[in-house]
NUDRENTI-742772 format. One record per atom (N, C-alpha, C): x, y, z; atom name; residue in three letters. Coordinates in nm, 3 decimals, padded with zeros to 5 digits, m for minus. Layout:
REM NUDRENTI-742772
<<X, Y, Z>, 'CA', 'Ala'>
...
This chain:
REM NUDRENTI-742772
<<m03.657, 03.306, 02.714>, 'N', 'Met'>
<<m03.521, 03.342, 02.683>, 'CA', 'Met'>
<<m03.522, 03.413, 02.548>, 'C', 'Met'>
<<m03.465, 03.530, 02.544>, 'N', 'Gly'>
<<m03.460, 03.606, 02.421>, 'CA', 'Gly'>
<<m03.342, 03.565, 02.335>, 'C', 'Gly'>
<<m03.334, 03.618, 02.213>, 'N', 'Pro'>
<<m03.226, 03.581, 02.122>, 'CA', 'Pro'>
<<m03.088, 03.617, 02.177>, 'C', 'Pro'>
<<m03.077, 03.726, 02.249>, 'N', 'Gly'>
<<m02.947, 03.765, 02.304>, 'CA', 'Gly'>
<<m02.903, 03.672, 02.415>, 'C', 'Gly'>
<<m02.997, 03.629, 02.499>, 'N', 'Ala'>
<<m02.965, 03.537, 02.609>, 'CA', 'Ala'>
<<m02.924, 03.401, 02.553>, 'C', 'Ala'>
<<m02.993, 03.360, 02.448>, 'N', 'Arg'>
<<m02.958, 03.231, 02.385>, 'CA', 'Arg'>
<<m02.816, 03.235, 02.332>, 'C', 'Arg'>
<<m02.781, 03.342, 02.264>, 'N', 'Arg'>
<<m02.648, 03.358, 02.207>, 'CA', 'Arg'>
<<m02.543, 03.364, 02.318>, 'C', 'Arg'>
<<m02.573, 03.433, 02.427>, 'N', 'Asp'>
<<m02.480, 03.440, 02.540>, 'CA', 'Asp'>
<<m02.459, 03.303, 02.604>, 'C', 'Asp'>
<<m02.568, 03.227, 02.616>, 'N', 'Thr'>
<<m02.557, 03.092, 02.674>, 'CA', 'Thr'>
<<m02.470, 03.002, 02.586>, 'C', 'Thr'>
<<m02.493, 03.007, 02.455>, 'N', 'Leu'>
<<m02.411, 02.927, 02.364>, 'CA', 'Leu'>
<<m02.264, 02.971, 02.370>, 'C', 'Leu'>
<<m02.240, 03.102, 02.372>, 'N', 'Asp'>
<<m02.103, 03.152, 02.384>, 'CA', 'Asp'>
<<m02.037, 03.103, 02.512>, 'C', 'Asp'>
<<m02.112, 03.102, 02.622>, 'N', 'Asn'>
<<m02.057, 03.054, 02.749>, 'CA', 'Asn'>
<<m02.021, 02.905, 02.742>, 'C', 'Asn'>
<<m02.110, 02.827, 02.680>, 'N', 'His'>
<<m02.081, 02.682, 02.667>, 'CA', 'His'>
<<m01.959, 02.658, 02.579>, 'C', 'His'>
<<m01.954, 02.725, 02.465>, 'N', 'Phe'>
<<m01.840, 02.708, 02.375>, 'CA', 'Phe'>
<<m01.711, 02.757, 02.440>, 'C', 'Phe'>
<<m01.720, 02.869, 02.509>, 'N', 'Gly'>
<<m01.602, 02.921, 02.578>, 'CA', 'Gly'>
<<m01.553, 02.827, 02.685>, 'C', 'Gly'>
<<m01.649, 02.767, 02.760>, 'N', 'Asp'>
<<m01.612, 02.670, 02.864>, 'CA', 'Asp'>
<<m01.543, 02.549, 02.802>, 'C', 'Asp'>
<<m01.601, 02.500, 02.692>, 'N', 'Trp'>
<<m01.540, 02.383, 02.626>, 'CA', 'Trp'>
<<m01.401, 02.416, 02.576>, 'C', 'Trp'>
<<m01.383, 02.532, 02.514>, 'N', 'Asn'>
<<m01.250, 02.571, 02.466>, 'CA', 'Asn'>
<<m01.152, 02.587, 02.581>, 'C', 'Asn'>
<<m01.198, 02.642, 02.694>, 'N', 'Trp'>
<<m01.109, 02.657, 02.810>, 'CA', 'Trp'>
<<m01.064, 02.521, 02.862>, 'C', 'Trp'>
<<m01.158, 02.426, 02.871>, 'N', 'Lys'>
<<m01.122, 02.291, 02.917>, 'CA', 'Lys'>
<<m01.024, 02.226, 02.821>, 'C', 'Lys'>
<<m01.048, 02.246, 02.692>, 'N', 'Lys'>
<<m00.960, 02.187, 02.591>, 'CA', 'Lys'>
<<m00.819, 02.245, 02.601>, 'C', 'Lys'>
<<m00.808, 02.376, 02.615>, 'N', 'Ile'>
<<m00.678, 02.442, 02.624>, 'CA', 'Ile'>
<<m00.608, 02.405, 02.755>, 'C', 'Ile'>
<<m00.685, 02.398, 02.863>, 'N', 'Ser'>
<<m00.627, 02.365, 02.993>, 'CA', 'Ser'>
<<m00.570, 02.223, 02.994>, 'C', 'Ser'>
<<m00.635, 02.131, 02.923>, 'N', 'Ala'>
<<m00.591, 01.991, 02.920>, 'CA', 'Ala'>
<<m00.490, 01.965, 02.809>, 'C', 'Ala'>
<<m00.454, 02.067, 02.732>, 'N', 'Leu'>
<<m00.366, 02.046, 02.617>, 'CA', 'Leu'>
<<m00.229, 01.993, 02.659>, 'C', 'Leu'>
<<m00.173, 02.045, 02.767>, 'N', 'Gly'>
<<m00.043, 01.997, 02.813>, 'CA', 'Gly'>
<<m00.047, 01.850, 02.851>, 'C', 'Gly'>
<<m00.149, 01.811, 02.926>, 'N', 'Trp'>
<<m00.162, 01.671, 02.966>, 'CA', 'Trp'>
<<m00.184, 01.581, 02.844>, 'C', 'Trp'>
<<m00.268, 01.627, 02.751>, 'N', 'Thr'>
<<m00.297, 01.548, 02.630>, 'CA', 'Thr'>
<<m00.171, 01.530, 02.546>, 'C', 'Thr'>
<<m00.095, 01.638, 02.526>, 'N', 'Leu'>
<<00.028, 01.626, 02.447>, 'CA', 'Leu'>
<<00.131, 01.538, 02.517>, 'C', 'Leu'>
<<00.138, 01.547, 02.650>, 'N', 'His'>
<<00.231, 01.461, 02.726>, 'CA', 'His'>
<<00.195, 01.314, 02.707>, 'C', 'His'>
<<00.067, 01.284, 02.717>, 'N', 'Lys'>
<<00.020, 01.145, 02.698>, 'CA', 'Lys'>
<<00.053, 01.096, 02.557>, 'C', 'Lys'>
<<00.030, 01.181, 02.457>, 'N', 'Lys'>
<<00.059, 01.142, 02.319>, 'CA', 'Lys'>
<<00.209, 01.126, 02.297>, 'C', 'Lys'>
<<00.291, 01.208, 02.364>, 'N', 'Met'>
<<00.436, 01.196, 02.350>, 'CA', 'Met'>
<<00.486, 01.064, 02.409>, 'C', 'Met'>
<<00.433, 01.026, 02.523>, 'N', 'Ile'>
<<00.472, 00.898, 02.584>, 'CA', 'Ile'>
<<00.435, 00.783, 02.490>, 'C', 'Ile'>
<<00.317, 00.789, 02.434>, 'N', 'Glu'>
<<00.273, 00.684, 02.339>, 'CA', 'Glu'>
<<00.362, 00.682, 02.215>, 'C', 'Glu'>
<<00.399, 00.800, 02.165>, 'N', 'Ala'>
<<00.483, 00.808, 02.046>, 'CA', 'Ala'>
<<00.622, 00.751, 02.073>, 'C', 'Ala'>
<<00.677, 00.778, 02.191>, 'N', 'Val'>
<<00.809, 00.725, 02.226>, 'CA', 'Val'>
<<00.804, 00.573, 02.233>, 'C', 'Val'>
<<00.697, 00.520, 02.292>, 'N', 'Lys'>
<<00.681, 00.374, 02.300>, 'CA', 'Lys'>
<<00.678, 00.312, 02.160>, 'C', 'Lys'>
<<00.598, 00.371, 02.072>, 'N', 'Trp'>
<<00.587, 00.317, 01.936>, 'CA', 'Trp'>
<<00.716, 00.339, 01.857>, 'C', 'Trp'>
<<00.787, 00.447, 01.885>, 'N', 'Thr'>
<<00.914, 00.471, 01.817>, 'CA', 'Thr'>
<<01.012, 00.360, 01.849>, 'C', 'Thr'>
<<01.020, 00.322, 01.974>, 'N', 'Lys'>
<<01.110, 00.213, 02.013>, 'CA', 'Lys'>
<<01.070, 00.083, 01.943>, 'C', 'Lys'>
<<00.941, 00.052, 01.943>, 'N', 'Glu'>
<<00.894, m00.072, 01.881>, 'CA', 'Glu'>
<<00.919, m00.072, 01.729>, 'C', 'Glu'>
<<00.891, 00.040, 01.664>, 'N', 'His'>
<<00.911, 00.047, 01.519>, 'CA', 'His'>
<<01.059, 00.047, 01.483>, 'C', 'His'>
<<01.143, 00.109, 01.565>, 'N', 'Ser'>
<<01.287, 00.108, 01.540>, 'CA', 'Ser'>
<<01.341, m00.034, 01.549>, 'C', 'Ser'>
<<01.294, m00.110, 01.647>, 'N', 'Lys'>
<<01.336, m00.249, 01.662>, 'CA', 'Lys'>
<<01.293, m00.332, 01.541>, 'C', 'Lys'>
<<01.168, m00.312, 01.497>, 'N', 'Ala'>
<<01.118, m00.387, 01.380>, 'CA', 'Ala'>
<<01.197, m00.349, 01.255>, 'C', 'Ala'>
<<01.230, m00.220, 01.240>, 'N', 'Leu'>
<<01.307, m00.176, 01.124>, 'CA', 'Leu'>
<<01.446, m00.236, 01.124>, 'C', 'Leu'>
<<01.511, m00.239, 01.240>, 'N', 'Ser'>
<<01.646, m00.296, 01.245>, 'CA', 'Ser'>
<<01.644, m00.445, 01.213>, 'C', 'Ser'>
<<01.540, m00.517, 01.259>, 'N', 'Glu'>
<<01.527, m00.659, 01.225>, 'CA', 'Glu'>
<<01.505, m00.678, 01.076>, 'C', 'Glu'>
<<01.425, m00.590, 01.015>, 'N', 'Leu'>
<<01.400, m00.599, 00.871>, 'CA', 'Leu'>
<<01.528, m00.569, 00.793>, 'C', 'Leu'>
<<01.602, m00.467, 00.836>, 'N', 'Glu'>
<<01.724, m00.429, 00.764>, 'CA', 'Glu'>
<<01.830, m00.539, 00.772>, 'C', 'Glu'>
<<01.825, m00.624, 00.873>, 'N', 'Lys'>
<<01.920, m00.735, 00.883>, 'CA', 'Lys'>
<<01.898, m00.836, 00.771>, 'C', 'Lys'>
<<01.776, m00.843, 00.718>, 'N', 'Thr'>
<<01.745, m00.941, 00.614>, 'CA', 'Thr'>
<<01.771, m00.888, 00.474>, 'C', 'Thr'>
<<01.801, m00.758, 00.462>, 'N', 'Ile'>
<<01.822, m00.697, 00.331>, 'CA', 'Ile'>
<<01.970, m00.666, 00.313>, 'C', 'Ile'>
<<02.018, m00.683, 00.192>, 'N', 'Gln'>
<<02.159, m00.655, 00.165>, 'CA', 'Gln'>
<<02.189, m00.507, 00.190>, 'C', 'Gln'>
<<02.301, m00.477, 00.257>, 'N', 'Pro'>
<<02.336, m00.337, 00.286>, 'CA', 'Pro'>
<<02.348, m00.250, 00.161>, 'C', 'Pro'>
<<02.393, m00.308, 00.050>, 'N', 'Ala'>
<<02.405, m00.230, m00.074>, 'CA', 'Ala'>
<<02.268, m00.183, m00.123>, 'C', 'Ala'>
<<02.167, m00.268, m00.109>, 'N', 'Leu'>
<<02.032, m00.230, m00.152>, 'CA', 'Leu'>
<<01.975, m00.120, m00.062>, 'C', 'Leu'>
<<02.004, m00.129, 00.067>, 'N', 'Ile'>
<<01.956, m00.026, 00.160>, 'CA', 'Ile'>
<<02.022, 00.107, 00.127>, 'C', 'Ile'>
<<02.153, 00.105, 00.102>, 'N', 'Ala'>
<<02.224, 00.229, 00.068>, 'CA', 'Ala'>
<<02.171, 00.288, m00.062>, 'C', 'Ala'>
<<02.145, 00.203, m00.160>, 'N', 'Gln'>
<<02.092, 00.249, m00.288>, 'CA', 'Gln'>
<<01.954, 00.312, m00.268>, 'C', 'Gln'>
<<01.868, 00.247, m00.189>, 'N', 'Trp'>
<<01.734, 00.300, m00.167>, 'CA', 'Trp'>
<<01.740, 00.433, m00.092>, 'C', 'Trp'>
<<01.828, 00.443, 00.009>, 'N', 'Lys'>
<<01.841, 00.569, 00.083>, 'CA', 'Lys'>
<<01.888, 00.681, m00.008>, 'C', 'Lys'>
<<01.981, 00.649, m00.100>, 'N', 'Ala'>
<<02.029, 00.749, m00.194>, 'CA', 'Ala'>
<<01.915, 00.796, m00.286>, 'C', 'Ala'>
<<01.831, 00.702, m00.330>, 'N', 'Glu'>
<<01.717, 00.737, m00.415>, 'CA', 'Glu'>
<<01.618, 00.826, m00.338>, 'C', 'Glu'>
<<01.593, 00.794, m00.213>, 'N', 'Val'>
<<01.499, 00.874, m00.133>, 'CA', 'Val'>
<<01.555, 01.014, m00.112>, 'C', 'Val'>
<<01.682, 01.024, m00.075>, 'N', 'Glu'>
<<01.743, 01.156, m00.053>, 'CA', 'Glu'>
<<01.744, 01.238, m00.181>, 'C', 'Glu'>
<<01.772, 01.173, m00.294>, 'N', 'Ser'>
<<01.770, 01.241, m00.423>, 'CA', 'Ser'>
<<01.630, 01.294, m00.453>, 'C', 'Ser'>
<<01.529, 01.213, m00.427>, 'N', 'Trp'>
<<01.392, 01.255, m00.453>, 'CA', 'Trp'>
<<01.348, 01.367, m00.359>, 'C', 'Trp'>
<<01.394, 01.360, m00.232>, 'N', 'Glu'>
<<01.357, 01.466, m00.136>, 'CA', 'Glu'>
<<01.420, 01.599, m00.174>, 'C', 'Glu'>
<<01.540, 01.596, m00.233>, 'N', 'Glu'>
<<01.605, 01.720, m00.275>, 'CA', 'Glu'>
<<01.544, 01.775, m00.403>, 'C', 'Glu'>
<<01.509, 01.684, m00.494>, 'N', 'Asp'>
<<01.458, 01.726, m00.625>, 'CA', 'Asp'>
<<01.339, 01.636, m00.661>, 'C', 'Asp'>
<<01.218, 01.690, m00.652>, 'N', 'Asn'>
<<01.099, 01.609, m00.677>, 'CA', 'Asn'>
<<01.080, 01.571, m00.823>, 'C', 'Asn'>
<<01.164, 01.624, m00.912>, 'N', 'Ser'>
<<01.152, 01.584, m01.052>, 'CA', 'Ser'>
<<01.217, 01.448, m01.078>, 'C', 'Ser'>
<<01.300, 01.401, m00.985>, 'N', 'Ser'>
<<01.359, 01.268, m01.001>, 'CA', 'Ser'>
<<01.253, 01.163, m00.969>, 'C', 'Ser'>
<<01.274, 01.038, m01.010>, 'N', 'Pro'>
<<01.171, 00.934, m00.990>, 'CA', 'Pro'>
<<01.137, 00.915, m00.842>, 'C', 'Pro'>
<<01.010, 00.899, m00.815>, 'N', 'Asn'>
<<00.964, 00.877, m00.678>, 'CA', 'Asn'>
<<00.993, 00.733, m00.637>, 'C', 'Asn'>
<<01.077, 00.712, m00.533>, 'N', 'Pro'>
<<01.110, 00.575, m00.494>, 'CA', 'Pro'>
<<00.997, 00.503, m00.423>, 'C', 'Pro'>
<<00.892, 00.575, m00.386>, 'N', 'Phe'>
<<00.780, 00.514, m00.316>, 'CA', 'Phe'>
<<00.673, 00.461, m00.411>, 'C', 'Phe'>
<<00.684, 00.494, m00.539>, 'N', 'Glu'>
<<00.587, 00.443, m00.637>, 'CA', 'Glu'>
<<00.637, 00.311, m00.693>, 'C', 'Glu'>
<<00.546, 00.220, m00.713>, 'N', 'Ser'>
<<00.581, 00.089, m00.767>, 'CA', 'Ser'>
<<00.628, 00.103, m00.911>, 'C', 'Ser'>
<<00.734, 00.031, m00.943>, 'N', 'Gln'>
<<00.789, 00.037, m01.079>, 'CA', 'Gln'>
<<00.754, m00.088, m01.158>, 'C', 'Gln'>
<<00.672, m00.173, m01.101>, 'N', 'Phe'>
<<00.636, m00.298, m01.168>, 'CA', 'Phe'>
<<00.493, m00.290, m01.217>, 'C', 'Phe'>
<<00.470, m00.344, m01.336>, 'N', 'Asn'>
<<00.335, m00.350, m01.390>, 'CA', 'Asn'>
<<00.266, m00.474, m01.334>, 'C', 'Asn'>
<<00.143, m00.461, m01.290>, 'N', 'Pro'>
<<00.075, m00.577, m01.234>, 'CA', 'Pro'>
<<00.043, m00.679, m01.343>, 'C', 'Pro'>
<<00.041, m00.805, m01.303>, 'N', 'Val'>
<<00.008, m00.912, m01.395>, 'CA', 'Val'>
<<m00.142, m00.936, m01.384>, 'C', 'Val'>
<<m00.209, m00.930, m01.498>, 'N', 'Thr'>
<<m00.353, m00.951, m01.499>, 'CA', 'Thr'>
<<m00.384, m01.085, m01.564>, 'C', 'Thr'>
<<m00.505, m01.134, m01.541>, 'N', 'Gln'>
<<m00.546, m01.260, m01.603>, 'CA', 'Gln'>
<<m00.546, m01.248, m01.755>, 'C', 'Gln'>
<<m00.587, m01.133, m01.804>, 'N', 'Ala'>
<<m00.591, m01.115, m01.949>, 'CA', 'Ala'>
<<m00.452, m01.123, m02.010>, 'C', 'Ala'>
<<m00.352, m01.064, m01.942>, 'N', 'Ser'>
<<m00.216, m01.070, m01.996>, 'CA', 'Ser'>
<<m00.161, m01.212, m01.990>, 'C', 'Ser'>
<<m00.195, m01.286, m01.884>, 'N', 'Val'>
<<m00.150, m01.426, m01.874>, 'CA', 'Val'>
<<m00.214, m01.509, m01.983>, 'C', 'Val'>
<<m00.342, m01.490, m02.006>, 'N', 'Arg'>
<<m00.411, m01.565, m02.112>, 'CA', 'Arg'>
<<m00.351, m01.533, m02.249>, 'C', 'Arg'>
<<m00.318, m01.406, m02.272>, 'N', 'Leu'>
<<m00.257, m01.367, m02.399>, 'CA', 'Leu'>
<<m00.121, m01.434, m02.416>, 'C', 'Leu'>
<<m00.041, m01.435, m02.310>, 'N', 'Gln'>
<<00.090, m01.501, m02.318>, 'CA', 'Gln'>
<<00.077, m01.649, m02.346>, 'C', 'Gln'>
<<m00.019, m01.713, m02.279>, 'N', 'Leu'>
<<m00.039, m01.857, m02.301>, 'CA', 'Leu'>
<<m00.082, m01.886, m02.445>, 'C', 'Leu'>
<<m00.173, m01.807, m02.499>, 'N', 'Thr'>
<<m00.216, m01.831, m02.638>, 'CA', 'Thr'>
<<m00.102, m01.803, m02.736>, 'C', 'Thr'>
<<m00.019, m01.703, m02.707>, 'N', 'Glu'>
<<00.095, m01.676, m02.795>, 'CA', 'Glu'>
<<00.195, m01.792, m02.791>, 'C', 'Glu'>
<<00.220, m01.846, m02.671>, 'N', 'Leu'>
<<00.310, m01.962, m02.661>, 'CA', 'Leu'>
<<00.254, m02.084, m02.733>, 'C', 'Leu'>
<<00.123, m02.105, m02.722>, 'N', 'Glu'>
<<00.061, m02.217, m02.793>, 'CA', 'Glu'>
<<00.071, m02.198, m02.944>, 'C', 'Glu'>
<<00.052, m02.076, m02.989>, 'N', 'Ala'>
<<00.062, m02.049, m03.133>, 'CA', 'Ala'>
<<00.204, m02.076, m03.182>, 'C', 'Ala'>
<<00.304, m02.037, m03.103>, 'N', 'Gln'>
<<00.443, m02.064, m03.142>, 'CA', 'Gln'>
<<00.470, m02.214, m03.144>, 'C', 'Gln'>
<<00.416, m02.287, m03.045>, 'N', 'Asp'>
<<00.435, m02.433, m03.041>, 'CA', 'Asp'>
<<00.367, m02.500, m03.161>, 'C', 'Asp'>
<<00.247, m02.454, m03.196>, 'N', 'Leu'>
<<00.178, m02.513, m03.310>, 'CA', 'Leu'>
<<00.252, m02.486, m03.440>, 'C', 'Leu'>
<<00.311, m02.365, m03.453>, 'N', 'Gln'>
<<00.389, m02.335, m03.573>, 'CA', 'Gln'>
<<00.515, m02.422, m03.580>, 'C', 'Gln'>
<<00.569, m02.456, m03.462>, 'N', 'Ala'>
<<00.688, m02.540, m03.458>, 'CA', 'Ala'>
<<00.652, m02.688, m03.472>, 'C', 'Ala'>
<<00.523, m02.719, m03.475>, 'N', 'Gly'>
<<00.480, m02.857, m03.492>, 'CA', 'Gly'>
<<00.463, m02.931, m03.360>, 'C', 'Gly'>
<<00.460, m02.860, m03.251>, 'N', 'Ile'>
<<00.442, m02.922, m03.119>, 'CA', 'Ile'>
<<00.297, m02.903, m03.078>, 'C', 'Ile'>
<<00.228, m03.015, m03.054>, 'N', 'Asn'>
<<00.088, m03.009, m03.011>, 'CA', 'Asn'>
<<00.073, m03.092, m02.885>, 'C', 'Asn'>
<<00.051, m03.025, m02.772>, 'N', 'Val'>
<<00.038, m03.096, m02.643>, 'CA', 'Val'>
<<m00.107, m03.096, m02.594>, 'C', 'Val'>
<<m00.201, m03.072, m02.683>, 'N', 'Ser'>
<<m00.342, m03.068, m02.646>, 'CA', 'Ser'>
<<m00.390, m03.207, m02.607>, 'C', 'Ser'>
<<m00.475, m03.210, m02.506>, 'N', 'Leu'>
<<m00.534, m03.337, m02.463>, 'CA', 'Leu'>
<<m00.659, m03.370, m02.544>, 'C', 'Leu'>
<<m00.717, m03.267, m02.605>, 'N', 'His'>
<<m00.838, m03.284, m02.682>, 'CA', 'His'>
<<m00.831, m03.189, m02.801>, 'C', 'His'>
<<m00.892, m03.226, m02.911>, 'N', 'Thr'>
<<m00.883, m03.143, m03.031>, 'CA', 'Thr'>
<<m00.961, m03.013, m03.017>, 'C', 'Thr'>
<<m01.062, m03.011, m02.930>, 'N', 'Asp'>
<<m01.145, m02.891, m02.916>, 'CA', 'Asp'>
<<m01.095, m02.795, m02.807>, 'C', 'Asp'>
<<m01.008, m02.842, m02.719>, 'N', 'Val'>
<<m00.965, m02.760, m02.604>, 'CA', 'Val'>
<<m00.813, m02.752, m02.603>, 'C', 'Val'>
<<m00.763, m02.630, m02.599>, 'N', 'Ser'>
<<m00.617, m02.611, m02.591>, 'CA', 'Ser'>
<<m00.573, m02.613, m02.445>, 'C', 'Ser'>
<<m00.442, m02.629, m02.419>, 'N', 'Pro'>
<<m00.395, m02.627, m02.281>, 'CA', 'Pro'>
<<m00.427, m02.495, m02.209>, 'C', 'Pro'>
<<m00.415, m02.384, m02.280>, 'N', 'Ser'>
<<m00.448, m02.256, m02.215>, 'CA', 'Ser'>
<<m00.598, m02.248, m02.185>, 'C', 'Ser'>
<<m00.680, m02.311, m02.269>, 'N', 'Gly'>
<<m00.824, m02.315, m02.243>, 'CA', 'Gly'>
<<m00.854, m02.392, m02.116>, 'C', 'Gly'>
<<m00.781, m02.502, m02.095>, 'N', 'Leu'>
<<m00.799, m02.578, m01.970>, 'CA', 'Leu'>
<<m00.757, m02.495, m01.849>, 'C', 'Leu'>
<<m00.645, m02.425, m01.864>, 'N', 'Ile'>
<<m00.596, m02.344, m01.752>, 'CA', 'Ile'>
<<m00.694, m02.232, m01.721>, 'C', 'Ile'>
<<m00.743, m02.164, m01.823>, 'N', 'Thr'>
<<m00.836, m02.052, m01.798>, 'CA', 'Thr'>
<<m00.968, m02.100, m01.742>, 'C', 'Thr'>
<<m01.016, m02.216, m01.787>, 'N', 'Ser'>
<<m01.140, m02.268, m01.729>, 'CA', 'Ser'>
<<m01.117, m02.311, m01.586>, 'C', 'Ser'>
<<m00.997, m02.361, m01.553>, 'N', 'Gly'>
<<m00.965, m02.394, m01.414>, 'CA', 'Gly'>
<<m00.961, m02.270, m01.328>, 'C', 'Gly'>
<<m00.905, m02.160, m01.382>, 'N', 'Met'>
<<m00.901, m02.034, m01.306>, 'CA', 'Met'>
<<m01.042, m01.981, m01.286>, 'C', 'Met'>
<<m01.127, m01.995, m01.388>, 'N', 'Asp'>
<<m01.266, m01.950, m01.374>, 'CA', 'Asp'>
<<m01.340, m02.032, m01.269>, 'C', 'Asp'>
<<m01.315, m02.166, m01.267>, 'N', 'Leu'>
<<m01.378, m02.250, m01.166>, 'CA', 'Leu'>
<<m01.331, m02.211, m01.026>, 'C', 'Leu'>
<<m01.202, m02.179, m01.015>, 'N', 'Glu'>
<<m01.148, m02.139, m00.884>, 'CA', 'Glu'>
<<m01.212, m02.009, m00.837>, 'C', 'Glu'>
<<m01.236, m01.916, m00.930>, 'N', 'Asp'>
<<m01.301, m01.790, m00.893>, 'CA', 'Asp'>
<<m01.444, m01.811, m00.847>, 'C', 'Asp'>
<<m01.512, m01.912, m00.903>, 'N', 'Gln'>
<<m01.651, m01.938, m00.869>, 'CA', 'Gln'>
<<m01.666, m02.000, m00.731>, 'C', 'Gln'>
<<m01.560, m02.063, m00.681>, 'N', 'Gln'>
<<m01.570, m02.133, m00.551>, 'CA', 'Gln'>
<<m01.563, m02.038, m00.436>, 'C', 'Gln'>
């Protein structure tokens, strides 16, 4: 088989595959549409059940925020989280600050002179992580 015959054979195979793909496109899209309609019904039902548990004022406010963002992308994105995550380091810092305030006020709730309450809590969290 020469280089031209090889190229012709590959072109025939690719052309055949493309023809089969195009010929089956209607059936494939029909099958996907039926599946999409089924899932649309299921998701609509789940959404309506969820919306029953949320106050209507909050839903209206959220929809207004989404519509505002869709019209003008410079407004805040309602899909981005607006809360800062709580980390172990920030919790430890808060606990030590509270202990420092208590010690300045003359309140000492330590069980041992060498270990503070926040030290016990952090060592408990470390033990939990090790398990």
